[in-house]
Z-matrix of the N, CA and C atoms (Angstrom, degrees):
N
C 1 1.449
C 2 1.539 1 109.77
N 3 1.296 2 115.81 1 145.77
C 4 1.465 3 122.17 2 -173.29
C 5 1.519 4 113.57 3 -99.92
N 6 1.290 5 119.04 4 37.16
C 7 1.445 6 122.04 5 -178.79
C 8 1.539 7 109.65 6 -69.31
N 9 1.340 8 114.84 7 141.25
C 10 1.457 9 121.97 8 173.29
C 11 1.521 10 106.61 9 -119.02
N 12 1.329 11 116.70 10 122.11
C 13 1.457 12 123.45 11 -174.08
C 14 1.516 13 107.33 12 -120.37
N 15 1.334 14 118.58 13 130.46
C 16 1.455 15 118.97 14 -179.85
C 17 1.517 16 111.63 15 -139.90
N 18 1.349 17 114.07 16 152.26
C 19 1.445 18 121.47 17 -177.81
C 20 1.525 19 108.26 18 -138.69
N 21 1.323 20 116.63 19 144.08
C 22 1.456 21 122.53 20 -179.01
C 23 1.526 22 112.36 21 -62.65
N 24 1.328 23 115.20 22 152.26
C 25 1.456 24 120.21 23 170.75
C 26 1.514 25 114.39 24 113.05
N 27 1.315 26 114.00 25 179.78
C 28 1.456 27 124.79 26 -178.98
C 29 1.546 28 108.22 27 -101.91
N 30 1.322 29 117.72 28 118.83
C 31 1.453 30 121.07 29 -176.12
C 32 1.527 31 113.64 30 -60.81
N 33 1.319 32 117.32 31 -24.45
C 34 1.462 33 119.28 32 178.15
C 35 1.521 34 112.37 33 -70.98
N 36 1.327 35 116.22 34 -20.39
C 37 1.470 36 121.56 35 178.15
C 38 1.526 37 110.16 36 -105.70
N 39 1.310 38 116.72 37 -44.06
C 40 1.461 39 123.84 38 -179.50
C 41 1.526 40 107.11 39 -113.39
N 42 1.325 41 118.97 40 100.51
C 43 1.470 42 121.06 41 -171.48
C 44 1.538 43 116.17 42 -58.53
N 45 1.340 44 118.04 43 -22.40
C 46 1.467 45 119.31 44 179.68
C 47 1.513 46 112.54 45 -91.90
N 48 1.341 47 118.41 46 -0.13
C 49 1.450 48 121.79 47 -178.93
C 50 1.539 49 111.62 48 -72.77
N 51 1.312 50 115.15 49 163.48
C 52 1.456 51 120.22 50 176.27
C 53 1.506 52 112.97 51 99.09
N 54 1.314 53 114.86 52 -162.56
C 55 1.459 54 121.60 53 -175.53
C 56 1.528 55 110.32 54 -107.08
N 57 1.316 56 115.54 55 137.69
C 58 1.462 57 124.17 56 178.99
C 59 1.519 58 107.52 57 -125.28
N 60 1.312 59 118.11 58 138.69
C 61 1.476 60 120.61 59 -176.01
C 62 1.526 61 111.61 60 -123.89
N 63 1.331 62 114.52 61 141.99
C 64 1.462 63 121.59 62 176.85
C 65 1.522 64 112.53 63 75.60
N 66 1.322 65 114.79 64 172.18
C 67 1.459 66 121.29 65 -179.17
C 68 1.529 67 110.14 66 -61.29
N 69 1.320 68 118.20 67 -41.28
C 70 1.458 69 120.91 68 -179.77
C 71 1.524 70 110.86 69 -65.27
N 72 1.337 71 117.95 70 -35.65
C 73 1.451 72 121.61 71 176.33
C 74 1.508 73 112.32 72 -65.79
N 75 1.333 74 117.13 73 -40.59
C 76 1.474 75 121.06 74 177.50
C 77 1.522 76 109.61 75 -64.45
N 78 1.330 77 116.71 76 -42.70
C 79 1.470 78 119.69 77 176.81
C 80 1.520 79 111.83 78 -59.33
N 81 1.328 80 115.90 79 -42.30
C 82 1.457 81 120.52 80 179.16
C 83 1.534 82 111.28 81 -65.37
N 84 1.327 83 117.03 82 -41.07
C 85 1.464 84 121.51 83 176.26
C 86 1.527 85 110.04 84 -58.26
N 87 1.338 86 116.85 85 -50.45
C 88 1.459 87 120.45 86 -177.89
C 89 1.522 88 112.00 87 -63.13
N 90 1.318 89 117.38 88 -42.19
C 91 1.467 90 121.31 89 177.77
C 92 1.519 91 110.49 90 -63.18
N 93 1.341 92 117.05 91 -45.28
C 94 1.460 93 122.04 92 -178.24
C 95 1.522 94 111.30 93 -66.00
N 96 1.313 95 117.29 94 -43.54
C 97 1.466 96 120.34 95 -176.92
C 98 1.537 97 111.09 96 -68.03
N 99 1.292 98 117.52 97 -35.28
C 100 1.482 99 120.82 98 -177.96
C 101 1.535 100 112.10 99 -84.04
N 102 1.315 101 117.86 100 -19.86
C 103 1.465 102 121.70 101 -179.15
C 104 1.530 103 111.45 102 -63.87
N 105 1.318 104 116.32 103 -39.11
C 106 1.469 105 121.75 104 -172.07
C 107 1.527 106 114.20 105 -103.35
N 108 1.326 107 117.90 106 -7.48
C 109 1.454 108 120.99 107 -172.14
C 110 1.526 109 112.70 108 -129.70
N 111 1.309 110 116.71 109 137.99
C 112 1.454 111 123.19 110 168.35
C 113 1.529 112 105.13 111 -98.58
N 114 1.323 113 115.82 112 101.74
C 115 1.468 114 121.52 113 -179.47
C 116 1.522 115 107.98 114 -81.80
N 117 1.307 116 116.27 115 109.27
C 118 1.444 117 121.74 116 -175.64
C 119 1.511 118 113.46 117 -92.38
N 120 1.335 119 115.51 118 -20.78
C 121 1.466 120 120.03 119 178.26
C 122 1.526 121 108.09 120 -147.89
N 123 1.294 122 115.85 121 132.19
C 124 1.472 123 123.83 122 174.10
C 125 1.519 124 105.41 123 -144.37
N 126 1.342 125 115.06 124 87.72
C 127 1.461 126 120.44 125 -169.02
C 128 1.520 127 111.34 126 -118.97
N 129 1.343 128 117.64 127 112.88
C 130 1.465 129 119.87 128 173.41
C 131 1.530 130 109.66 129 -63.29
N 132 1.341 131 115.74 130 131.76
C 133 1.461 132 121.06 131 -178.12
C 134 1.524 133 113.14 132 -106.85
N 135 1.340 134 115.79 133 -38.33
C 136 1.463 135 120.79 134 -178.83
C 137 1.529 136 109.75 135 -149.84
N 138 1.313 137 115.30 136 148.85
C 139 1.469 138 122.44 137 175.73
C 140 1.520 139 108.98 138 -119.64
N 141 1.306 140 116.57 139 136.09
C 142 1.468 141 122.80 140 178.45
C 143 1.506 142 108.26 141 -126.29
N 144 1.321 143 116.61 142 134.86
C 145 1.457 144 121.63 143 -179.60
C 146 1.526 145 110.80 144 -114.23
N 147 1.315 146 115.54 145 150.00
C 148 1.465 147 121.01 146 175.42
C 149 1.520 148 109.88 147 -86.61
N 150 1.299 149 117.61 148 14.04
C 151 1.457 150 121.93 149 178.47
C 152 1.526 151 113.41 150 88.42
N 153 1.316 152 115.63 151 10.94
C 154 1.457 153 119.39 152 176.61
C 155 1.515 154 108.61 153 -146.20
N 156 1.318 155 117.77 154 -176.97
C 157 1.462 156 121.88 155 -177.54
C 158 1.512 157 112.81 156 -91.57
N 159 1.322 158 118.78 157 2.14
C 160 1.453 159 118.22 158 -172.24
C 161 1.522 160 114.89 159 -104.02
N 162 1.328 161 119.80 160 -20.88
C 163 1.445 162 120.82 161 -176.59
C 164 1.517 163 109.26 162 -135.51
N 165 1.344 164 117.45 163 128.59
C 166 1.462 165 121.17 164 177.87
C 167 1.531 166 109.93 165 -153.15
N 168 1.338 167 114.51 166 166.70
C 169 1.457 168 121.92 167 178.63
C 170 1.530 169 108.03 168 -129.52
N 171 1.317 170 114.39 169 148.98
C 172 1.464 171 121.26 170 178.85
C 173 1.527 172 107.81 171 -131.04
N 174 1.317 173 116.64 172 126.87
C 175 1.470 174 121.64 173 172.43
C 176 1.526 175 106.28 174 -90.07
N 177 1.348 176 115.87 175 128.32
C 178 1.462 177 121.44 176 -170.68
C 179 1.533 178 109.69 177 -130.06
N 180 1.335 179 116.69 178 135.43
C 181 1.472 180 122.23 179 172.64
C 182 1.522 181 108.40 180 -92.74
N 183 1.339 182 115.66 181 131.73
C 184 1.461 183 122.04 182 -178.33
C 185 1.521 184 109.71 183 -124.93
N 186 1.314 185 116.08 184 138.38
C 187 1.459 186 123.11 185 166.97
C 188 1.521 187 105.85 186 -133.99
N 189 1.352 188 115.13 187 130.21
C 190 1.459 189 118.96 188 -178.42
C 191 1.525 190 109.52 189 -150.86
N 192 1.329 191 114.16 190 155.76
C 193 1.460 192 121.45 191 177.40
C 194 1.515 193 107.75 192 -122.67
N 195 1.347 194 115.39 193 129.79
C 196 1.474 195 119.57 194 176.75
C 197 1.527 196 107.37 195 -73.31
N 198 1.324 197 116.41 196 128.50
C 199 1.460 198 121.16 197 -173.92
C 200 1.521 199 112.89 198 -70.97
N 201 1.335 200 118.27 199 -22.94
C 202 1.464 201 120.55 200 179.85
C 203 1.524 202 111.71 201 -87.30
N 204 1.325 203 118.02 202 -48.44
C 205 1.466 204 121.17 203 -174.12
C 206 1.518 205 113.29 204 -93.93
N 207 1.328 206 116.89 205 -16.82
C 208 1.467 207 123.84 206 -173.13
C 209 1.524 208 111.93 207 67.64
N 210 1.331 209 116.47 208 12.00
C 211 1.460 210 121.22 209 175.21
C 212 1.520 211 109.83 210 -67.42
N 213 1.334 212 115.60 211 136.39
C 214 1.477 213 120.92 212 -178.09
C 215 1.513 214 109.22 213 -106.30
N 216 1.312 215 115.58 214 141.83
C 217 1.458 216 120.60 215 175.64
C 218 1.534 217 108.94 216 -129.27
N 219 1.337 218 114.53 217 135.94
C 220 1.467 219 122.68 218 172.79
C 221 1.511 220 105.53 219 -126.97
N 222 1.312 221 115.71 220 125.21
C 223 1.460 222 118.74 221 -178.82
C 224 1.511 223 109.76 222 -156.83
N 225 1.312 224 114.20 223 166.88
C 226 1.461 225 121.24 224 168.48
C 227 1.510 226 107.53 225 -111.89
N 228 1.322 227 114.98 226 141.74
C 229 1.457 228 120.37 227 178.40
C 230 1.530 229 107.68 228 -128.61
N 231 1.306 230 114.47 229 167.23
C 232 1.464 231 121.20 230 173.61
C 233 1.530 232 107.15 231 -121.59
N 234 1.310 233 116.03 232 128.54
C 235 1.457 234 123.08 233 174.14
C 236 1.516 235 108.15 234 -102.46
N 237 1.334 236 116.17 235 124.33
C 238 1.458 237 121.52 236 174.43
C 239 1.516 238 107.63 237 -104.60
N 240 1.333 239 116.29 238 124.60
C 241 1.455 240 121.01 239 -172.03
C 242 1.526 241 110.01 240 -127.12
N 243 1.339 242 115.94 241 134.50
C 244 1.467 243 122.58 242 172.11
C 245 1.524 244 107.25 243 -119.24
N 246 1.344 245 115.73 244 134.27
C 247 1.457 246 120.54 245 178.47
C 248 1.515 247 109.79 246 -125.53
N 249 1.310 248 114.98 247 145.16
C 250 1.459 249 122.00 248 173.93
C 251 1.514 250 108.27 249 -139.98
N 252 1.321 251 117.00 250 129.83
C 253 1.462 252 120.67 251 179.59
C 254 1.518 253 113.39 252 60.04
N 255 1.327 254 117.25 253 32.45
C 256 1.464 255 121.75 254 178.95
C 257 1.528 256 113.75 255 79.37
N 258 1.330 257 119.13 256 6.20
C 259 1.458 258 122.21 257 -179.96
C 260 1.510 259 111.03 258 -121.00
N 261 1.325 260 115.70 259 146.24
C 262 1.464 261 120.51 260 175.40
C 263 1.509 262 109.07 261 -71.23
N 264 1.319 263 117.00 262 127.50
C 265 1.477 264 120.24 263 177.13
C 266 1.532 265 110.64 264 -111.28
N 267 1.338 266 116.85 265 -19.27
C 268 1.473 267 120.11 266 178.41
C 269 1.523 268 107.72 267 -149.62
N 270 1.344 269 114.90 268 133.64
C 271 1.456 270 121.15 269 178.46
C 272 1.521 271 107.01 270 -141.26
N 273 1.308 272 117.54 271 122.93
C 274 1.462 273 122.52 272 177.53
C 275 1.512 274 108.45 273 -128.49
N 276 1.332 275 116.43 274 122.84
C 277 1.460 276 118.82 275 173.65
C 278 1.524 277 107.26 276 -104.30
N 279 1.316 278 114.56 277 128.84
C 280 1.459 279 121.99 278 -173.47
C 281 1.528 280 107.58 279 -120.21
N 282 1.345 281 115.08 280 124.22
C 283 1.450 282 120.31 281 -179.44
C 284 1.542 283 109.66 282 -156.13
N 285 1.307 284 115.80 283 169.38
C 286 1.463 285 121.25 284 178.52
C 287 1.514 286 107.69 285 -77.56
N 288 1.320 287 116.64 286 96.29
C 289 1.456 288 121.51 287 -174.92
C 290 1.529 289 113.00 288 -67.53
N 291 1.340 290 118.24 289 -18.25
C 292 1.470 291 120.14 290 177.80
C 293 1.525 292 110.73 291 -61.95
N 294 1.328 293 118.06 292 -34.52
C 295 1.468 294 120.71 293 177.82
C 296 1.519 295 110.28 294 -64.03
N 297 1.309 296 117.30 295 -42.29
C 298 1.455 297 121.94 296 179.57
C 299 1.529 298 110.33 297 -68.87
N 300 1.336 299 116.41 298 -41.47
C 301 1.476 300 120.54 299 178.10
C 302 1.540 301 110.67 300 -59.59
N 303 1.304 302 117.93 301 -41.51
C 304 1.469 303 120.66 302 177.41
C 305 1.525 304 111.57 303 -63.41
N 306 1.327 305 116.14 304 -38.62
C 307 1.470 306 119.48 305 179.81
C 308 1.525 307 112.41 306 -65.85
N 309 1.335 308 117.79 307 -25.27
C 310 1.462 309 119.75 308 177.12
C 311 1.519 310 111.67 309 -92.45
N 312 1.343 311 116.52 310 2.55
C 313 1.455 312 120.66 311 175.69
C 314 1.518 313 114.61 312 96.57
N 315 1.313 314 117.93 313 8.42
C 316 1.468 315 121.40 314 178.16
C 317 1.524 316 108.50 315 -101.23
N 318 1.301 317 116.78 316 166.57
C 319 1.455 318 120.40 317 178.20
C 320 1.497 319 111.64 318 104.70
N 321 1.321 320 116.40 319 -164.91
C 322 1.461 321 120.67 320 -172.69
C 323 1.513 322 115.02 321 -77.67
N 324 1.325 323 118.77 322 -3.78
C 325 1.463 324 121.37 323 -177.42
C 326 1.513 325 109.30 324 -103.47
N 327 1.339 326 115.96 325 145.16
C 328 1.462 327 120.42 326 179.88
C 329 1.517 328 111.05 327 -72.67
N 330 1.315 329 116.99 328 -32.95
C 331 1.465 330 121.62 329 179.11
C 332 1.500 331 108.83 330 -122.45
N 333 1.342 332 117.00 331 155.46
C 334 1.477 333 119.03 332 174.29
C 335 1.518 334 110.03 333 -57.63
N 336 1.309 335 115.78 334 142.68
C 337 1.456 336 120.11 335 176.70
C 338 1.513 337 110.32 336 -104.37
N 339 1.298 338 117.09 337 152.62
C 340 1.442 339 120.87 338 177.11
C 341 1.518 340 107.56 339 -99.35
N 342 1.308 341 116.51 340 125.21
C 343 1.473 342 121.51 341 -179.15
C 344 1.496 343 109.96 342 -104.62
């Protein structure tokens, strides 16, 4: 399958950031993102359609704790999804990656901040 999956941020700071390709890439993304984070909330808030069944967006509330630093992040993200033949062909999650970077201990703060 030719799915392209992407997530905001710098992969050197946020290991699940960047672009992932194919089913194996999506599996790696999911494994990597869940390895370092305890996702305590993943709540769809709104759905937007492009007027057809192939392209839509979802606004999602996220709360997660980094398992290494114990830094907490609360944010809203937007997922842009394209489907063809009942399968996801493109998925992009867009969020303020600076909040996540701070939770892993990177950024302008010496310690992770709780938001």
